[in-house]
Residue, then its C-alpha position, 0 to 999 in steps of 0.5 A: m861776642l860776650l863769650l870772646g869778651i870774657n874768654a879773651g878779655m876783648g873789648n868792643t873795638d876788638l870784636a868789631m874789627l875781629p877778622t874771621k882768619a883771627v879765629n882758628l876753629k880747628t885748633g881753638w886758638l885766637d891769633y889777633p893783635r889788639p887794635k888799640t896797641g898793636m900787641a899780638r895776642h894768642v888766646p886759647l879759646w873755650a869749647e863753648t866759645v868756639a861753638a858759639v863762633k861757629v853759630a855766628l859764622d853759620e848765621r852770619r849775614s853777607p856784609k853790605d859793604p864788600a870791605d867788611k867781608h873779612l870781619l867775623f861779626i856782621g849785624p842783621r842788616g848786613e852792617s859791621y859792628v865797627g861804627k865810627g871805629r870805636g866798636e860803638r855798635v857792639h856797645q849798643e848791641i849789648a845795651r839792647v840785650l841788657k834791656w831786654a833781659k832787664i838787668e841794665r844798670q849804670g856801669l854795666s856794658f860790654y866792657a864789663a866782660r874785659r874787666a871781669f876777665q882782668t879781675v878774675a885772670e889775676g887770681i892765677h898769679d901770672l900777670a905776664a900771661v894776663q897782660s899777654i891775653m889783654g894785649y896790653a903794651p908794656a911800659s918802656s921801663d918794664m924791662s922784663a916785658v921788653y925782653r919777654k919775646k912770648v908767653d908759653d901756651v901752657r901759661l895762657q891756657a892756665v889763665t883761660d881755664h881759671v876764668h872758665q872754672w869761675l864762670f862755669p864752676e863744676n858742680k861738686t855735689k851729686 
């Protein structure tokens, strides 16, 4: 979940409601409209993210509720992470992890991954590509966004590559 949060700028509800079919493990792309805005997202996934999703699928429990069988993430007791529809169970899960790791502090939550993605991704200087990945709905007065029908895959890849380099910097010293 954390890798999808930082790789694709996804929030709690995004992940809680993420259908398995939205992640193409062969091509390494996520195609999934943001639940909050309905805006389509087409996001290149890092090798680390694809590997982690494969592990999540291998270890995935059968859902208690048959209506949840399409969801990628099912908790250890067979329950979805949707909660009351706001992804609150994702928040609770990361809170437990932060406490276990002894790094909990005010303001640190799962959503920090989405905020970090936005902040770091803007360093590539392609705001339209960043906003496309984030699933933002354009303001009606933003005519360039209204007219834009898609953002090229090369631009989307450049954004996620930039964030990847920030998160996993190559060791320049040998």
